[in-house]
All heavy atoms as an XYZ file, in Angstrom:
753
protein
N       0.817     -1.186      0.000
C       0.000      0.000      0.000
C       0.867      1.258      0.000
O       0.537      2.246     -0.653
C      -0.926     -0.045      1.222
C      -1.856      1.096      1.307
S      -3.053      0.989     -0.012
C      -4.119      2.304      0.402
N       1.963      1.197      0.746
C       2.861      2.352      0.818
C       3.495      2.621     -0.534
O       3.673      3.785     -0.921
C       3.950      2.103      1.872
O       3.333      1.759      3.103
C       4.812      3.319      2.069
N       3.837      1.569     -1.261
C       4.437      1.739     -2.579
C       3.453      2.377     -3.557
O       3.825      3.250     -4.346
C       4.925      0.396     -3.122
C       5.695      0.424     -4.431
C       6.963      1.260     -4.285
C       6.047     -0.971     -4.864
N       2.198      1.987     -3.500
C       1.188      2.575     -4.381
C       0.973      4.054     -4.061
O       0.829      4.877     -4.973
C      -0.132      1.817     -4.244
N       0.990      4.413     -2.781
C       0.849      5.818     -2.406
C       2.054      6.620     -2.874
O       1.920      7.741     -3.382
C       0.641      5.943     -0.882
C      -0.717      5.361     -0.499
C       0.761      7.380     -0.414
C      -0.948      5.245      0.981
N       3.241      6.042     -2.753
C       4.458      6.718     -3.201
C       4.428      6.946     -4.707
O       4.789      8.032     -5.183
C       5.695      5.887     -2.812
O       5.679      5.659     -1.410
C       6.966      6.589     -3.211
N       3.997      5.948     -5.453
C       3.894      6.083     -6.911
C       2.876      7.176     -7.262
O       3.118      8.013     -8.134
C       3.522      4.735     -7.557
C       4.668      3.741     -7.415
C       3.166      4.914     -9.027
C       4.316      2.321     -7.805
N       1.750      7.176     -6.574
C       0.729      8.195     -6.829
C       1.215      9.601     -6.530
O       0.946     10.541     -7.288
N       1.953      9.776     -5.431
C       2.478     11.099     -5.084
C       3.517     11.544     -6.103
O       3.531     12.719     -6.519
C       3.056     11.077     -3.653
C       1.922     10.960     -2.643
C       3.899     12.314     -3.377
C       2.371     10.741     -1.223
N       4.399     10.642     -6.527
C       5.406     10.991     -7.524
C       4.767     11.414     -8.851
O       5.165     12.414     -9.457
C       6.367      9.824     -7.751
C       7.437      9.604     -6.686
C       8.205      8.320     -6.975
C       8.378     10.772     -6.628
N       3.792     10.650     -9.296
C       3.143     10.968    -10.574
C       2.332     12.259    -10.462
O       2.377     13.108    -11.359
C       2.277      9.779    -11.050
C       1.429     10.168    -12.239
C       3.158      8.595    -11.402
N       1.619     12.435     -9.367
C       0.830     13.654     -9.199
C       1.732     14.886     -9.122
O       1.453     15.923     -9.745
C      -0.035     13.553     -7.948
N       2.819     14.786     -8.371
C       3.754     15.904     -8.297
C       4.431     16.181     -9.628
O       4.647     17.338    -10.006
N       4.740     15.123    -10.364
C       5.349     15.293    -11.677
C       4.421     15.941    -12.680
O       4.831     16.818    -13.447
N       3.166     15.538    -12.668
C       2.191     16.147    -13.578
C       1.968     17.612    -13.216
O       1.883     18.476    -14.093
C       0.860     15.355    -13.557
C      -0.241     16.110    -14.250
C       1.062     13.993    -14.204
N       1.916     17.910    -11.920
C       1.760     19.303    -11.493
C       2.939     20.148    -11.972
O       2.765     21.261    -12.466
C       1.637     19.367     -9.968
C       1.621     20.772     -9.441
C       0.487     21.568     -9.563
C       2.740     21.317     -8.820
C       0.467     22.864     -9.086
C       2.729     22.610     -8.344
C       1.591     23.381     -8.476
O       1.578     24.664     -8.021
N       4.157     19.621    -11.822
C       5.329     20.383    -12.255
C       5.402     20.509    -13.771
O       5.856     21.534    -14.287
C       6.602     19.733    -11.722
C       6.899     19.957    -10.244
C       8.111     19.150     -9.816
C       7.102     21.424     -9.963
N       4.965     19.497    -14.494
C       5.008     19.578    -15.954
C       3.994     20.579    -16.503
O       4.134     21.045    -17.628
C       4.770     18.197    -16.587
C       5.987     17.309    -16.526
S       5.900     15.877    -17.592
C       4.554     14.989    -16.926
N       2.982     20.915    -15.725
C       2.002     21.904    -16.168
C       2.433     23.335    -15.870
O       1.722     24.269    -16.223
C       0.646     21.617    -15.508
C      -0.036     20.328    -15.962
C      -1.302     20.094    -15.156
C      -0.344     20.375    -17.437
N       3.590     23.518    -15.249
C       4.110     24.850    -14.960
C       4.787     25.429    -16.198
O       5.040     24.735    -17.169
C       5.101     24.791    -13.796
C       4.515     24.237    -12.518
C       3.403     25.083    -11.955
O       3.520     26.297    -11.892
N       2.311     24.440    -11.564
N       5.123     26.717    -16.144
C       5.689     27.392    -17.307
C       7.191     27.255    -17.415
O       7.740     27.327    -18.492
C       5.321     28.863    -17.261
C       3.870     29.093    -17.539
C       3.574     30.553    -17.563
N       4.228     31.208    -18.677
C       3.610     31.653    -19.739
N       2.316     31.504    -19.842
N       4.265     32.256    -20.702
N       7.902     27.113    -16.335
C       9.359     27.106    -16.374
C       9.912     25.798    -16.911
O       9.399     24.711    -16.627
N      10.972     25.903    -17.698
C      11.565     24.707    -18.311
C      12.194     23.791    -17.265
O      12.116     22.568    -17.379
C      12.609     25.143    -19.341
C      13.186     24.010    -20.132
S      11.925     23.293    -21.187
C      12.914     22.231    -22.185
N      12.804     24.364    -16.233
C      13.414     23.537    -15.187
C      12.338     22.767    -14.431
O      12.529     21.595    -14.102
C      14.257     24.417    -14.240
C      14.813     23.602    -13.094
C      15.391     25.085    -15.003
N      11.207     23.394    -14.182
C      10.113     22.689    -13.515
C       9.555     21.570    -14.385
O       9.165     20.517    -13.890
C       9.003     23.674    -13.154
C       9.403     24.600    -12.054
C       8.289     25.525    -11.698
N       8.722     26.439    -10.656
C       8.025     27.457    -10.246
N       6.850     27.708    -10.800
N       8.481     28.243     -9.311
N       9.504     21.798    -15.678
C       9.033     20.753    -16.595
C       9.980     19.561    -16.557
O       9.552     18.401    -16.523
C       8.883     21.314    -18.019
C       7.752     22.336    -18.062
C       8.638     20.199    -19.023
C       7.641     23.082    -19.370
N      11.274     19.836    -16.533
C      12.260     18.752    -16.479
C      12.151     17.991    -15.157
O      12.187     16.748    -15.136
C      13.685     19.306    -16.690
C      14.725     18.238    -16.459
C      13.823     19.892    -18.081
N      12.006     18.716    -14.049
C      11.852     18.046    -12.759
C      10.565     17.212    -12.711
O      10.546     16.123    -12.139
C      11.870     19.071    -11.634
C      13.217     19.740    -11.365
C      13.072     20.800    -10.292
C      14.260     18.729    -10.990
N       9.498     17.722    -13.316
C       8.262     16.950    -13.391
C       8.426     15.693    -14.218
O       7.908     14.631    -13.866
N       9.157     15.803    -15.318
C       9.432     14.625    -16.146
C      10.231     13.586    -15.370
O       9.960     12.378    -15.470
C      10.179     15.046    -17.408
C      10.518     13.942    -18.394
C       9.255     13.479    -19.093
C      11.538     14.416    -19.400
N      11.181     14.037    -14.579
C      11.970     13.112    -13.769
C      11.109     12.436    -12.705
O      11.256     11.234    -12.451
C      13.143     13.842    -13.125
C      14.280     14.215    -14.060
C      15.317     15.050    -13.326
C      14.922     12.977    -14.649
N      10.204     13.194    -12.081
C       9.335     12.594    -11.072
C       8.396     11.551    -11.679
O       8.187     10.481    -11.105
C       8.518     13.673    -10.362
C       9.245     14.504     -9.318
C       8.306     15.542     -8.736
C       9.796     13.624     -8.230
N       7.832     11.855    -12.833
C       6.963     10.882    -13.503
C       7.772      9.652    -13.911
O       7.300      8.507    -13.801
C       6.261     11.525    -14.718
C       5.570     10.488    -15.563
C       5.248     12.554    -14.248
N       9.007      9.863    -14.351
C       9.876      8.738    -14.710
C      10.187      7.849    -13.519
O      10.172      6.618    -13.622
N      10.442      8.471    -12.358
C      10.708      7.670    -11.158
C       9.457      6.909    -10.714
O       9.545      5.762    -10.262
C      11.213      8.554    -10.029
C      12.610      9.032    -10.214
N      13.651      8.202    -10.539
C      13.145     10.265    -10.121
C      14.764      8.892    -10.634
N      14.477     10.164    -10.408
N       8.298      7.539    -10.855
C       7.057      6.830    -10.533
C       6.821      5.640    -11.449
O       6.403      4.574    -11.009
N       7.112      5.819    -12.738
C       6.968      4.704    -13.683
C       7.976      3.599    -13.387
O       7.651      2.399    -13.517
C       7.141      5.212    -15.113
N       9.179      3.971    -12.977
C      10.173      2.958    -12.625
C       9.742      2.149    -11.407
O       9.917      0.921    -11.370
C      11.526      3.613    -12.361
C      12.167      4.138    -13.617
O      11.823      3.712    -14.713
N      13.081      5.061    -13.461
N       9.189      2.829    -10.411
C       8.684      2.099     -9.243
C       7.526      1.182     -9.622
O       7.404      0.072     -9.100
C       8.238      3.081     -8.165
C       9.340      3.714     -7.332
C       8.740      4.718     -6.359
C      10.104      2.658     -6.575
N       6.687      1.642    -10.534
C       5.575      0.808    -10.988
C       6.084     -0.438    -11.713
O       5.574     -1.541    -11.512
C       4.652      1.618    -11.891
C       3.394      0.919    -12.394
C       2.470      0.626    -11.228
C       2.703      1.765    -13.421
N       7.101     -0.277    -12.549
C       7.689     -1.431    -13.236
C       8.309     -2.416    -12.254
O       8.170     -3.627    -12.409
C       8.746     -0.970    -14.233
C       8.279     -0.533    -15.600
C       9.449      0.030    -16.395
C       7.653     -1.690    -16.339
N       9.015     -1.891    -11.267
C       9.644     -2.790    -10.294
C       8.602     -3.519     -9.450
O       8.794     -4.685     -9.102
C      10.587     -2.002     -9.380
C      11.893     -1.632    -10.031
S      12.860     -3.039    -10.577
C      13.373     -3.718     -9.030
N       7.518     -2.843     -9.115
C       6.495     -3.499     -8.295
C       5.691     -4.518     -9.092
O       5.114     -5.440     -8.519
C       5.557     -2.457     -7.695
O       4.805     -1.833     -8.711
N       5.637     -4.359    -10.406
C       4.851     -5.307    -11.209
C       5.641     -6.554    -11.575
O       5.068     -7.490    -12.112
C       4.371     -4.634    -12.496
O       5.484     -4.340    -13.320
N       6.911     -6.582    -11.305
C       7.740     -7.716    -11.707
C       7.827     -8.787    -10.649
O       8.885     -9.039    -10.083
N       6.728     -9.441    -10.368
C       6.724    -10.509     -9.369
C       7.277    -11.802     -9.926
O       7.181    -12.087    -11.115
N       7.870    -12.604     -9.062
C       8.441    -13.867     -9.517
C       7.407    -14.994     -9.522
O       7.683    -16.082    -10.004
C       9.638    -14.271     -8.643
C       9.205    -14.411     -7.191
C      10.767    -13.299     -8.786
C      10.261    -14.966     -6.288
N       6.224    -14.740     -8.990
C       5.213    -15.789     -8.916
C       4.550    -16.040    -10.265
O       3.824    -16.998    -10.422
C       4.154    -15.441     -7.868
C       3.506    -14.116     -8.094
C       2.390    -14.000     -8.890
C       4.028    -12.973     -7.505
C       1.795    -12.772     -9.105
C       3.427    -11.748     -7.715
C       2.315    -11.645     -8.513
N       4.785    -15.187    -11.266
C       4.143    -15.351    -12.570
C       4.993    -16.154    -13.550
O       4.549    -16.443    -14.631
C       3.861    -13.982    -13.177
C       2.893    -13.171    -12.405
C       2.538    -11.909    -13.151
N       1.837    -11.026    -12.248
C       2.256     -9.839    -11.902
N       3.362     -9.353    -12.411
N       1.573     -9.099    -11.070
N       6.221    -16.435    -13.206
C       7.126    -17.084    -14.154
C       7.642    -18.391    -13.598
O       7.646    -18.625    -12.404
C       8.336    -16.178    -14.422
C       7.991    -14.906    -15.088
C       9.231    -14.068    -15.184
N       8.942    -12.895    -15.981
C       9.594    -12.593    -17.083
N      10.566    -13.322    -17.502
N       9.268    -11.520    -17.758
N       8.104    -19.190    -14.510
C       8.808    -20.410    -14.118
C      10.255    -20.064    -13.825
O      10.708    -18.939    -14.048
C       8.726    -21.430    -15.261
C       7.316    -21.894    -15.573
C       6.707    -22.687    -14.450
O       7.441    -23.437    -13.769
O       5.498    -22.553    -14.232
N      11.013    -21.025    -13.360
C      12.425    -20.797    -13.113
C      13.148    -20.546    -14.426
O      12.868    -21.202    -15.429
C      13.051    -22.016    -12.431
C      12.666    -22.232    -10.979
C      13.251    -23.535    -10.481
C      13.133    -21.087    -10.140
N      14.083    -19.586    -14.461
C      14.790    -19.324    -15.714
C      15.639    -20.512    -16.159
O      15.670    -20.847    -17.324
C      15.644    -18.103    -15.396
C      15.658    -17.982    -13.934
C      14.478    -18.696    -13.403
N      16.310    -21.127    -15.232
C      17.076    -22.346    -15.516
C      16.578    -23.408    -14.553
O      16.759    -23.300    -13.342
C      18.580    -22.102    -15.326
C      19.169    -21.008    -16.216
C      20.598    -20.714    -15.791
C      19.139    -21.439    -17.662
N      15.943    -24.407    -15.072
C      15.230    -25.348    -14.212
C      16.138    -26.134    -13.287
O      15.731    -26.537    -12.217
C      14.408    -26.302    -15.076
C      13.281    -25.649    -15.872
C      12.583    -26.676    -16.732
C      12.292    -24.990    -14.940
N      17.352    -26.354    -13.676
C      18.215    -27.174    -12.833
C      19.000    -26.348    -11.813
O      19.637    -26.896    -10.943
C      19.184    -27.995    -13.688
C      20.226    -27.170    -14.416
C      19.780    -26.768    -15.810
O      18.592    -26.724    -16.083
N      20.722    -26.474    -16.668
N      18.932    -25.021    -11.907
C      19.700    -24.176    -10.994
C      18.777    -23.264    -10.205
O      17.775    -22.786    -10.709
C      20.698    -23.287    -11.758
C      21.702    -24.062    -12.554
C      21.673    -24.024    -13.938
C      22.653    -24.834    -11.929
C      22.590    -24.727    -14.674
C      23.576    -25.549    -12.656
C      23.550    -25.499    -14.031
N      19.160    -22.965     -8.983
C      18.494    -21.929     -8.204
C      17.212    -22.382     -7.538
O      16.701    -23.464     -7.775
N      16.730    -21.481     -6.683
C      15.485    -21.693     -5.968
C      14.458    -20.721     -6.503
O      14.732    -19.548     -6.667
C      15.702    -21.451     -4.472
C      16.745    -22.340     -3.877
C      18.060    -22.067     -3.735
C      16.559    -23.646     -3.380
N      18.719    -23.120     -3.174
C      17.809    -24.109     -2.943
C      15.462    -24.487     -3.255
C      17.990    -25.364     -2.391
C      15.648    -25.737     -2.696
C      16.900    -26.164     -2.271
N      13.278    -21.190     -6.762
C      12.237    -20.346     -7.337
C      11.835    -19.144     -6.508
O      11.863    -18.024     -6.980
N      11.455    -19.331     -5.235
C      10.995    -18.180     -4.456
C      12.092    -17.168     -4.122
O      11.808    -16.030     -3.813
C      10.462    -18.814     -3.165
C      10.230    -20.239     -3.495
C      11.206    -20.591     -4.561
N      13.355    -17.572     -4.180
C      14.426    -16.654     -3.807
C      15.118    -16.029     -5.011
O      16.037    -15.248     -4.852
C      15.459    -17.407     -2.969
C      14.877    -17.845     -1.644
C      15.410    -19.189     -1.216
O      16.046    -19.883     -1.985
N      15.129    -19.552      0.012
N      14.694    -16.364     -6.213
C      15.336    -15.834     -7.410
C      14.647    -14.539     -7.831
O      13.440    -14.496     -7.999
C      15.247    -16.857     -8.563
O      15.773    -18.101     -8.118
C      16.027    -16.386     -9.757
N      15.427    -13.488     -8.002
C      14.866    -12.213     -8.454
C      14.645    -12.263     -9.957
O      15.401    -12.895    -10.693
C      15.808    -11.071     -8.109
N      13.596    -11.594    -10.406
C      13.296    -11.544    -11.827
C      14.146    -10.451    -12.464
O      14.000     -9.276    -12.121
C      11.811    -11.255    -12.030
C      11.378    -11.428    -13.460
O      12.183    -11.939    -14.267
O      10.246    -11.060    -13.773
N      15.036    -10.781    -13.378
C      15.935     -9.757    -13.933
C      15.293     -8.879    -15.006
O      15.824     -7.827    -15.323
C      17.076    -10.579    -14.521
C      16.460    -11.888    -14.863
C      15.394    -12.126    -13.837
N      14.167     -9.281    -15.580
C      13.579     -8.519    -16.673
C      13.080     -7.130    -16.248
O      13.430     -6.131    -16.889
C      12.459     -9.326    -17.334
C      11.928     -8.780    -18.638
C      13.051     -8.695    -19.670
C      10.808     -9.638    -19.156
N      12.289     -6.992    -15.175
C      11.909     -5.637    -14.751
C      13.105     -4.803    -14.316
O      13.125     -3.587    -14.518
C      10.953     -5.865    -13.577
C      10.463     -7.242    -13.742
C      11.556     -7.998    -14.410
N      14.115     -5.436    -13.746
C      15.307     -4.702    -13.350
C      16.030     -4.152    -14.567
O      16.510     -3.014    -14.549
C      16.241     -5.600    -12.545
C      15.663     -6.011    -11.214
C      16.539     -6.998    -10.493
O      17.648     -7.302    -10.917
N      16.047     -7.505     -9.382
N      16.089     -4.921    -15.641
C      16.724     -4.439    -16.872
C      15.913     -3.314    -17.497
O      16.485     -2.334    -17.994
C      16.872     -5.598    -17.864
N      14.584     -3.427    -17.470
C      13.731     -2.354    -17.985
C      13.944     -1.060    -17.206
O      14.047      0.024    -17.782
C      12.257     -2.743    -17.917
C      11.827     -3.707    -18.983
C      10.763     -4.560    -18.758
C      12.466     -3.759    -20.197
C      10.352     -5.444    -19.737
C      12.068     -4.639    -21.184
C      11.011     -5.486    -20.954
N      13.994     -1.161    -15.889
C      14.145      0.022    -15.054
C      15.527      0.634    -15.245
O      15.665      1.862    -15.320
C      13.869     -0.317    -13.575
C      14.308      0.803    -12.653
C      12.396     -0.610    -13.383
N      16.561     -0.180    -15.348
C      17.900      0.349    -15.580
C      17.969      1.092    -16.911
O      18.541      2.193    -17.005
C      18.923     -0.776    -15.546
C      20.382     -0.368    -15.730
C      20.801      0.556    -14.609
C      21.269     -1.582    -15.782
N      17.348      0.536    -17.940
C      17.306      1.209    -19.237
C      16.508      2.509    -19.151
O      16.912      3.536    -19.707
C      16.686      0.276    -20.283
O      17.414     -0.952    -20.296
C      16.719      0.899    -21.658
N      15.395      2.484    -18.436
C      14.574      3.691    -18.296
C      15.298      4.776    -17.517
O      15.157      5.965    -17.822
C      13.257      3.340    -17.607
N      16.093      4.405    -16.515
C      16.855      5.394    -15.754
C      17.878      6.079    -16.645
O      18.033      7.301    -16.618
C      17.529      4.728    -14.535
C      16.483      4.369    -13.485
C      18.596      5.634    -13.929
C      17.011      3.514    -12.366
N      18.572      5.295    -17.453
C      19.581      5.869    -18.349
C      18.934      6.793    -19.376
O      19.426      7.901    -19.640
C      20.388      4.740    -19.033
C      21.275      5.285    -20.123
C      21.205      3.974    -18.014
N      17.816      6.383    -19.943
C      17.133      7.207    -20.938
C      16.591      8.490    -20.300
O      16.726      9.577    -20.862
C      16.020      6.391    -21.623
C      16.635      5.312    -22.500
C      15.111      7.293    -22.452
C      15.641      4.327    -23.044
N      15.983      8.380    -19.115
C      15.451      9.573    -18.444
C      16.570     10.538    -18.070
O      16.406     11.761    -18.182
C      14.667      9.165    -17.198
N      17.703     10.020    -17.650
C      18.827     10.885    -17.302
C      19.345     11.621    -18.528
O      19.601     12.833    -18.476
C      19.944     10.054    -16.670
C      21.139     10.860    -16.257
C      21.072     11.733    -15.191
C      22.331     10.751    -16.941
C      22.164     12.476    -14.809
C      23.433     11.490    -16.578
C      23.355     12.355    -15.500
N      19.465     10.920    -19.643
C      19.983     11.573    -20.850
C      18.989     12.603    -21.387
O      19.391     13.685    -21.835
C      20.314     10.539    -21.917
O      19.157      9.837    -22.307
N      17.698     12.312    -21.323
C      16.693     13.282    -21.773
C      16.685     14.502    -20.858
O      16.569     15.644    -21.324
C      15.300     12.619    -21.841
C      15.251     11.648    -23.013
C      14.204     13.655    -21.981
C      13.987     10.839    -23.071
N      16.831     14.282    -19.548
C      16.853     15.411    -18.611
C      18.068     16.300    -18.855
O      17.951     17.536    -18.840
C      16.857     14.895    -17.175
N      19.227     15.709    -19.100
C      20.424     16.506    -19.375
C      20.244     17.295    -20.668
O      20.592     18.483    -20.751
C      21.666     15.600    -19.447
C      21.960     14.997    -18.081
C      22.872     16.355    -19.967
C      22.260     16.013    -17.011
N      19.681     16.674    -21.686
C      19.451     17.365    -22.959
C      18.472     18.522    -22.787
O      18.704     19.631    -23.293
C      18.942     16.372    -23.999
C      18.685     16.983    -25.349
C      19.730     17.448    -26.128
C      17.400     17.106    -25.838
C      19.503     18.019    -27.366
C      17.158     17.668    -27.071
C      18.214     18.119    -27.831
O      17.979     18.687    -29.047
N      17.383     18.293    -22.048
C      16.399     19.354    -21.857
C      16.954     20.484    -20.991
O      16.666     21.659    -21.226
C      15.121     18.782    -21.238
C      14.326     17.943    -22.219
S      12.857     17.214    -21.495
C      11.855     18.654    -21.218
N      17.759     20.165    -19.981
C      18.366     21.213    -19.166
C      19.383     22.012    -19.977
O      19.522     23.223    -19.778
C      19.022     20.608    -17.928
C      18.060     20.153    -16.840
C      18.812     19.436    -15.734
C      17.276     21.326    -16.287
N      20.079     21.352    -20.903
C      20.997     22.072    -21.784
C      20.232     23.021    -22.693
O      20.650     24.166    -22.909
C      21.816     21.076    -22.629
O      22.491     20.179    -21.756
C      22.810     21.788    -23.509
N      19.111     22.568    -23.226
C      18.274     23.447    -24.043
C      17.725     24.612    -23.231
O      17.633     25.738    -23.721
C      17.117     22.662    -24.664
C      17.472     21.694    -25.785
C      16.219     20.941    -26.233
C      18.085     22.433    -26.947
N      17.358     24.344    -21.981
C      16.831     25.414    -21.139
C      17.909     26.437    -20.809
O      17.638     27.640    -20.752
C      16.255     24.825    -19.848
N      19.136     25.985    -20.603
C      20.213     26.910    -20.255
C      20.685     27.710    -21.464
O      21.037     28.884    -21.336
C      21.384     26.146    -19.663
N      20.674     27.114    -22.635
C      21.191     27.805    -23.815
C      20.136     28.635    -24.540
O      20.466     29.557    -25.261
C      21.789     26.806    -24.803
O      20.777     25.964    -25.314
N      18.871     28.319    -24.334
C      17.807     29.030    -25.033
C      17.457     30.328    -24.346
O      17.807     30.595    -23.198
N      16.752     31.161    -25.074
C      16.294     32.424    -24.493
C      14.938     32.200    -23.836
O      14.196     31.285    -24.181
C      16.185     33.493    -25.575
O      15.220     33.110    -26.533
N      14.624     33.055    -22.908
C      13.362     32.928    -22.181
C      12.278     33.680    -22.938
O      12.120     34.886    -22.801
C      13.522     33.476    -20.765
C      12.366     33.088    -19.875
O      11.607     32.178    -20.263
O      12.234     33.688    -18.804
N      11.521     32.978    -23.752
C      10.501     33.601    -24.589
C       9.234     33.940    -23.810
O       8.412     34.717    -24.284
C      10.135     32.692    -25.751
C      11.264     32.550    -26.766
O      12.070     33.474    -26.869
O      11.301     31.501    -27.408
N       9.068     33.369    -22.623
C       7.834     33.582    -21.880
C       7.725     34.999    -21.319
O       6.637     35.508    -21.129
C       7.719     32.580    -20.734
C       7.499     31.176    -21.245
O       7.022     31.037    -22.392
O       7.804     30.230    -20.529
N       8.847     35.636    -21.016
C       8.797     36.951    -20.388
C       8.854     38.093    -21.402
O       8.619     39.239    -21.029
C       9.963     37.112    -19.389
O      11.196     36.949    -20.099
C       9.857     36.095    -18.288
N       9.159     37.818    -22.644
C       9.237     38.877    -23.650
C       7.831     39.228    -24.142
O       6.972     38.370    -24.290
C      10.092     38.431    -24.821
C      11.540     38.196    -24.443
C      12.349     37.689    -25.623
O      11.840     37.780    -26.765
O      13.444     37.193    -25.410
N       7.646     40.500    -24.405
C       6.364     40.935    -24.940
C       6.394     40.860    -26.460
O       7.405     41.117    -27.098
C       6.084     42.371    -24.517
C       5.885     42.507    -23.019
C       5.553     43.932    -22.639
O       5.175     44.713    -23.539
O       5.654     44.257    -21.463
N       5.270     40.501    -27.030
C       5.176     40.437    -28.491
C       5.095     41.836    -29.055
O       4.373     42.699    -28.540
C       3.946     39.631    -28.896
N       5.836     42.098    -30.116
C       5.794     43.443    -30.694
C       5.086     43.468    -32.029
O       4.804     42.526    -32.657
C       7.206     43.983    -30.860
O       8.010     43.071    -31.538
């Protein structure tokens, strides 16, 4: 239950930040939504749905499922690279929101 509440708070906070005008807030909101999605992926990867990966080795209940872990690791790397790219764009770009149209 605590994990579901944490995921909900992360996603809600991320959506709130992504609806703001500032580019840094949008990036932080994207990161929060990404972390919420990563927690959701990790919580959905139960070992009770699969058979043993190698039938002659290991114990079923004590073996961690590597597939959700690989998905989350890939998602972390992608979210980090997108955040760095967006922060670079925010730092190098001009602030068009405060200029008046002429």
